[in-house]
C-alpha positions as CSV (number, residue, x, y, z in Angstrom):
1,M,-2.5,11.7,-5.1
2,H,-0.1,12.0,-8.0
3,T,3.5,12.0,-6.6
4,K,5.1,9.1,-5.0
5,E,5.4,11.1,-1.8
6,E,1.6,11.7,-1.8
7,I,1.0,8.0,-2.5
8,L,3.3,7.0,0.4
9,E,1.5,9.3,2.7
10,Q,-1.9,7.7,1.8
11,I,-0.5,4.2,2.1
12,Q,0.9,5.1,5.6
13,I,-2.6,6.4,6.6
14,I,-4.3,3.3,5.2
15,I,-2.0,0.8,6.9
16,S,-2.0,2.8,10.2
17,D,-5.8,3.0,10.2
18,L,-6.6,-0.5,9.0
19,F,-4.1,-2.4,11.0
20,E,-3.3,-0.1,14.0
21,I,0.4,0.2,13.2
22,D,2.2,3.3,14.3
23,K,2.8,5.5,11.3
24,S,6.5,5.9,12.2
25,E,7.0,2.2,11.5
26,I,5.5,2.4,8.0
27,T,8.6,3.5,6.1
28,P,9.3,3.0,2.4
29,D,11.7,0.1,3.3
30,A,9.4,-1.6,5.8
31,E,8.6,-5.1,4.7
32,L,4.9,-5.8,4.5
33,Y,4.9,-9.3,5.9
34,E,7.9,-9.7,8.1
35,G,8.3,-6.1,9.3
36,L,4.7,-4.9,9.5
37,D,3.3,-8.4,10.2
38,L,0.6,-8.2,7.5
39,D,-0.9,-11.3,6.0
40,S,-2.7,-12.1,2.7
41,I,-6.1,-11.1,4.1
42,D,-4.6,-7.7,5.2
43,A,-3.2,-7.2,1.7
44,I,-6.6,-7.7,0.2
45,D,-8.1,-5.2,2.7
46,M,-5.4,-2.7,1.7
47,I,-6.1,-3.3,-2.1
48,V,-9.8,-2.6,-1.6
49,K,-9.0,0.6,0.2
50,L,-6.6,1.7,-2.6
51,Q,-9.3,1.0,-5.2
52,E,-11.7,3.3,-3.3
53,I,-9.1,6.1,-3.1
54,T,-7.7,5.9,-6.6
55,G,-10.9,5.0,-8.4
56,K,-8.8,2.5,-10.4
57,T,-9.4,-1.3,-10.6
58,V,-6.6,-2.8,-8.6
59,K,-5.9,-6.5,-9.2
60,P,-4.3,-8.6,-6.4
61,E,-1.9,-10.0,-9.0
62,D,-0.5,-6.4,-9.5
63,F,0.8,-6.7,-5.9
64,R,2.1,-10.3,-6.2
65,N,5.8,-9.1,-6.1
66,A,5.2,-6.3,-3.6
67,R,7.4,-7.0,-0.5
68,T,7.9,-3.5,0.9
69,V,5.8,-0.3,1.3
70,N,7.8,1.2,-1.5
71,D,6.8,-1.6,-3.8
72,V,3.2,-0.8,-3.1
73,V,3.9,2.9,-3.8
74,D,5.4,2.0,-7.1
75,V,2.5,-0.2,-8.2
76,V,-0.1,2.5,-7.2
77,H,2.0,5.2,-9.0
78,Q,2.0,3.0,-12.1
79,L,-1.8,2.4,-11.9
80,I,-2.5,6.2,-11.6
81,K,-0.2,7.0,-14.5
82,N,-2.1,4.6,-16.8
């Protein structure tokens, strides 16, 4: 999971599996809260899963400004690069 495309694919799988959302709805521009109807507890669940997959420590504050799926991709990409 090194490219943004690979990260997006993993995030689509995570969101689809955790929250039973059709993968076709999980586009880069999809809004996490309004579009996909996730809440703060869902976001924590997603962060825990991302930690498991990346092996990196992921802090909730890293995602404070994430509003879209692409925002999450960008944060994860940055974490992996560091």
